[in-house]
C-alpha positions as CSV (number, residue, x, y, z in Angstrom):
1,M,291.2,-86.8,126.6
2,R,289.9,-83.3,126.5
3,Q,287.2,-84.4,124.1
4,E,286.2,-87.2,126.5
5,L,286.0,-84.8,129.5
6,K,283.5,-82.7,127.6
7,S,280.9,-85.2,128.4
8,L,281.1,-84.1,132.1
9,P,279.8,-80.8,133.6
10,K,282.4,-78.1,133.3
11,T,283.3,-77.8,137.0
12,L,283.6,-81.6,137.3
13,A,285.6,-81.8,134.1
14,D,288.0,-79.3,135.5
15,D,288.5,-81.2,138.7
16,V,289.1,-84.5,136.9
17,A,291.5,-82.8,134.5
18,R,293.6,-81.4,137.3
19,N,293.9,-84.8,138.9
20,L,294.9,-86.4,135.5
21,V,297.5,-83.7,135.0
22,M,299.1,-84.6,138.4
23,V,299.0,-88.3,137.5
24,A,301.0,-87.5,134.3
25,R,303.5,-85.3,136.1
26,L,304.2,-87.8,139.0
27,L,304.0,-91.1,137.2
28,D,307.7,-91.4,136.7
29,S,309.0,-89.6,139.7
30,D,306.5,-90.5,142.5
31,A,304.2,-93.3,141.2
32,E,302.5,-93.8,144.6
33,E,301.3,-90.2,144.8
34,A,300.3,-90.4,141.1
35,Y,298.2,-93.5,142.1
36,Q,296.4,-91.5,144.8
37,Y,295.5,-88.7,142.3
38,S,294.3,-91.4,139.9
39,R,291.9,-92.8,142.5
40,V,290.4,-89.3,143.0
41,A,289.8,-89.0,139.3
42,L,288.4,-92.5,139.2
43,R,285.9,-91.6,141.9
44,L,284.8,-88.5,140.1
45,A,284.5,-89.9,136.6
46,S,284.7,-93.7,136.4
47,R,282.8,-93.8,133.1
48,V,285.4,-91.8,131.2
49,A,287.8,-94.1,129.3
50,A,290.8,-91.8,129.7
51,V,290.3,-91.8,133.5
52,R,290.2,-95.6,133.5
53,E,293.4,-95.8,131.4
54,A,295.3,-93.3,133.6
55,A,294.2,-95.2,136.7
56,G,295.4,-98.4,135.0
57,F,298.9,-97.0,134.4
58,A,299.2,-95.6,137.9
59,S,298.3,-99.0,139.3
60,Y,300.7,-100.7,136.9
61,M,303.6,-98.5,137.9
62,T,302.9,-99.3,141.6
63,Q,302.8,-103.0,140.8
64,R,299.1,-103.3,141.6
65,Y,298.7,-105.6,138.6
66,S,295.2,-106.9,139.4
67,E,293.8,-103.3,139.7
68,A,295.7,-102.3,136.5
69,L,294.3,-105.2,134.5
70,T,290.8,-104.3,135.6
71,E,291.2,-100.7,134.5
72,F,292.8,-101.5,131.2
73,R,290.1,-104.0,130.4
74,A,287.5,-101.3,131.2
75,A,289.2,-98.7,129.0
76,R,289.5,-101.2,126.1
77,R,285.8,-102.0,126.3
78,M,284.9,-98.3,126.2
79,T,287.2,-97.5,123.3
80,G,287.6,-100.7,121.3
81,R,291.3,-99.9,120.9
82,A,294.0,-102.6,121.0
83,D,296.9,-100.4,122.0
84,L,296.7,-101.5,125.7
85,W,297.1,-105.2,124.7
86,P,300.8,-105.5,125.5
87,V,300.6,-103.8,128.9
88,M,297.6,-106.0,129.8
89,A,299.7,-109.1,128.9
90,D,302.5,-107.7,131.1
91,C,300.0,-107.4,134.0
92,E,299.4,-111.2,133.5
93,R,303.1,-111.7,134.0
94,G,303.1,-109.5,137.1
95,L,300.3,-111.7,138.5
96,G,302.5,-114.8,138.0
97,R,300.7,-116.0,134.9
98,P,303.3,-115.9,132.1
99,E,301.4,-118.6,130.1
100,R,298.5,-116.2,129.7
101,A,300.8,-113.5,128.5
102,L,302.1,-115.9,125.9
103,A,298.6,-116.8,124.8
104,M,297.8,-113.1,124.4
105,A,300.9,-112.7,122.2
106,G,299.2,-115.1,119.7
107,E,295.7,-113.4,119.7
108,P,294.4,-111.4,116.7
109,E,294.6,-108.1,118.6
110,V,298.4,-108.1,118.1
111,K,297.8,-107.6,114.4
112,Q,296.0,-104.4,115.2
113,L,299.0,-102.9,116.9
114,D,301.3,-100.4,115.3
115,K,305.0,-101.1,115.0
116,S,305.7,-99.8,118.5
117,G,303.0,-101.9,120.0
118,Q,304.2,-105.0,118.2
119,V,307.7,-104.5,119.6
120,E,306.2,-104.1,123.1
121,M,304.3,-107.3,122.6
122,R,307.6,-109.1,121.7
123,L,309.3,-107.8,124.8
124,V,306.4,-109.0,127.0
125,A,306.4,-112.4,125.2
126,A,310.2,-112.8,125.7
127,G,309.8,-111.8,129.3
128,A,307.2,-114.5,129.8
129,R,309.5,-117.1,128.2
130,S,312.2,-116.0,130.7
131,D,309.7,-116.3,133.6
132,M,309.2,-119.9,132.5
133,E,313.0,-120.4,132.3
134,Q,312.7,-120.9,128.5
135,F,315.8,-118.7,127.9
136,D,316.7,-119.9,124.4
137,A,313.1,-119.4,123.3
138,A,313.3,-115.8,124.8
139,V,316.3,-115.1,122.6
140,V,314.5,-116.4,119.5
141,T,311.4,-114.4,120.3
142,L,313.3,-111.1,120.3
143,Q,315.1,-111.9,117.0
144,S,313.2,-109.7,114.5
145,P,313.7,-107.1,111.7
146,E,313.4,-104.4,114.3
147,L,316.3,-105.8,116.3
148,A,318.5,-106.2,113.2
149,S,317.8,-102.7,111.9
150,S,320.5,-100.1,112.3
151,A,317.9,-97.3,112.5
152,V,317.3,-95.9,116.0
153,Q,313.6,-95.8,117.0
154,P,312.0,-95.0,120.4
155,W,312.0,-98.7,121.2
156,T,315.5,-99.6,119.9
157,A,317.4,-99.3,123.2
158,R,314.9,-101.3,125.2
159,L,314.8,-104.0,122.5
160,R,318.5,-104.4,122.3
161,Y,318.8,-104.3,126.1
162,A,316.2,-107.1,126.5
163,Y,318.0,-109.1,123.9
164,A,321.3,-108.7,125.7
165,E,319.7,-109.8,129.0
166,A,318.1,-112.8,127.2
167,L,321.6,-113.8,125.9
168,I,323.0,-113.6,129.4
169,A,320.3,-115.8,130.8
170,A,320.9,-118.3,127.9
171,G,324.6,-118.5,128.8
172,R,325.8,-116.4,125.8
173,G,327.6,-113.7,127.7
174,D,330.2,-112.9,124.9
175,E,327.4,-112.0,122.5
176,A,325.5,-110.1,125.2
177,R,328.4,-107.7,125.7
178,D,328.1,-106.5,122.1
179,W,324.3,-106.0,122.4
180,F,324.7,-104.0,125.7
181,A,327.1,-101.8,123.8
182,K,324.5,-101.3,121.0
183,A,321.8,-100.6,123.5
184,A,323.9,-98.0,125.2
185,E,324.6,-96.3,121.9
186,A,320.9,-96.1,121.1
187,D,319.9,-95.1,124.7
188,T,320.0,-91.3,124.5
189,D,317.4,-90.7,127.1
190,G,318.6,-93.1,129.8
191,S,315.7,-95.5,129.5
192,T,318.0,-98.5,130.4
193,N,321.1,-99.0,132.4
194,A,322.9,-100.5,129.4
195,S,326.1,-98.4,130.1
196,E,326.3,-99.7,133.6
197,R,325.8,-103.3,132.5
198,L,328.5,-102.9,129.9
199,A,330.9,-101.5,132.4
200,E,330.1,-104.3,134.8
201,I,331.0,-106.9,132.1
202,D,334.2,-105.0,131.3
203,G,335.2,-104.9,135.0
204,V,335.0,-101.1,135.2
205,E,333.9,-99.6,138.5
206,F,332.4,-96.1,138.8
207,T,332.7,-94.0,141.9
208,D,330.1,-91.4,142.8
209,A,332.0,-88.3,143.6
210,L,328.9,-86.9,145.4
211,D,328.6,-89.9,147.8
212,P,329.3,-88.4,151.3
213,E,330.8,-91.6,152.6
214,L,333.3,-91.9,149.8
215,A,334.1,-88.2,150.2
216,E,334.8,-88.8,153.9
217,D,337.1,-91.7,153.1
218,D,339.0,-89.6,150.6
219,A,339.5,-86.9,153.2
220,D,340.8,-89.4,155.7
221,Q,343.3,-90.7,153.2
222,A,344.4,-87.2,152.4
223,D,345.0,-86.4,156.1
224,A,347.0,-89.6,156.6
225,P,350.2,-88.5,154.9
226,A,350.0,-85.1,156.5
227,K,349.8,-86.8,159.9
228,K,352.7,-89.0,159.1
229,R,354.8,-86.0,158.0
230,G,353.9,-84.2,161.2
231,G,355.0,-87.2,163.2
232,D,358.4,-87.4,161.6
233,V,361.1,-86.1,164.0
234,S,364.8,-85.8,163.4
235,D,367.2,-87.9,165.5
236,D,368.4,-84.8,167.5
237,R,365.0,-84.0,168.8
238,V,363.4,-85.5,171.9
239,I,359.7,-86.3,172.3
240,F,358.3,-86.3,175.9
241,E,355.4,-88.6,176.5
242,D,354.4,-87.4,179.9
243,E,355.2,-85.0,182.8
244,E,357.8,-87.2,184.4
245,D,359.9,-87.2,181.3
246,V,359.8,-83.4,181.2
247,E,360.8,-83.1,184.9
248,E,363.7,-85.5,184.4
249,Y,365.1,-83.7,181.5
250,Y,364.8,-80.1,182.8
251,D,366.1,-78.7,186.0
252,E,363.8,-76.9,188.4
253,D,365.4,-73.6,187.5
254,D,364.7,-74.2,183.8
255,L,361.0,-74.6,184.6
256,E,360.7,-71.3,186.5
257,I,358.8,-68.6,184.6
258,D,360.6,-65.3,184.1
259,E,358.0,-62.6,184.7
260,E,360.2,-59.9,183.3
261,F,360.7,-61.7,180.0
262,D,360.2,-59.2,177.2
263,G,359.7,-61.7,174.4
264,V,363.2,-61.3,173.0
265,V,365.3,-64.4,173.0
266,P,369.0,-63.6,173.5
267,A,371.6,-65.3,171.5
268,R,372.7,-68.7,173.0
269,A,376.4,-67.8,172.9
270,E,375.9,-64.6,174.9
271,D,373.8,-66.5,177.4
272,A,376.5,-69.0,177.9
273,K,379.2,-66.3,178.5
274,A,377.0,-64.5,181.0
275,D,376.3,-67.7,182.9
276,E,380.0,-68.5,183.1
277,A,380.8,-64.9,184.4
278,D,378.1,-65.2,187.0
279,K,379.4,-68.6,188.2
280,A,383.0,-67.2,188.4
281,E,381.9,-64.2,190.4
282,A,379.9,-66.4,192.7
283,K,382.9,-68.6,193.4
284,G,385.0,-65.5,194.2
285,D,382.5,-64.3,196.7
286,A,382.4,-67.7,198.3
287,R,386.2,-67.7,198.7
288,S,386.3,-64.3,200.3
């Protein structure tokens, strides 16, 4: 890419390079923004093959398949390389033309691909078969030495995952479970969701501990027993629902506030004796 940019004036080459760097940085995390940077680079240097290729991938990732196909074809004409052939075929699938993708899988360009490119072409061809509801044919398309190999290559997880999906579509779920497990084993960088699919088949449910809604539900459940314990009252205690209950239970004298109360509660036995003495003295005064 640097070599291709040398054909431009230095200032222009630097501007194009900055935009291409942003495309590469954002393509997986924010494809739409990457697309915007690719359009800037395309306006600045549309005759550079690397720019057309980058613009093609940005369009492809944002599902602008017609634009992507145009850019990939332009890049291929400029370079004469065949490595974009599988993604061009996948653009045909994205445009609703799976039969064209299958036709491309039989073209001489496929023989020019390296091993990785040939695996990608198989994946696209199998996807095209599935688009046409030829599920058994999709399974057969993916059966290859690369699938049978126990060696783990960059494409292994995706190939095994696609094979498991094809088996599911063909009604062979029991076999699919084993291939999802094999895909998960090979998927060290998380390129597929094979682990989740495997858990789904096994009936295992995962809970996201960081989900705020789930955390709130857990907190409510934790509070529930505490509230229940707080509401438990022994039989010898009385709960008053409103003011009338309180007034019926207490005498007016009991509700008076003792302004001289010093905060010390006397023993109940001593209070009872003092009350009896006061009542006896009061009766004596009344007789006299």
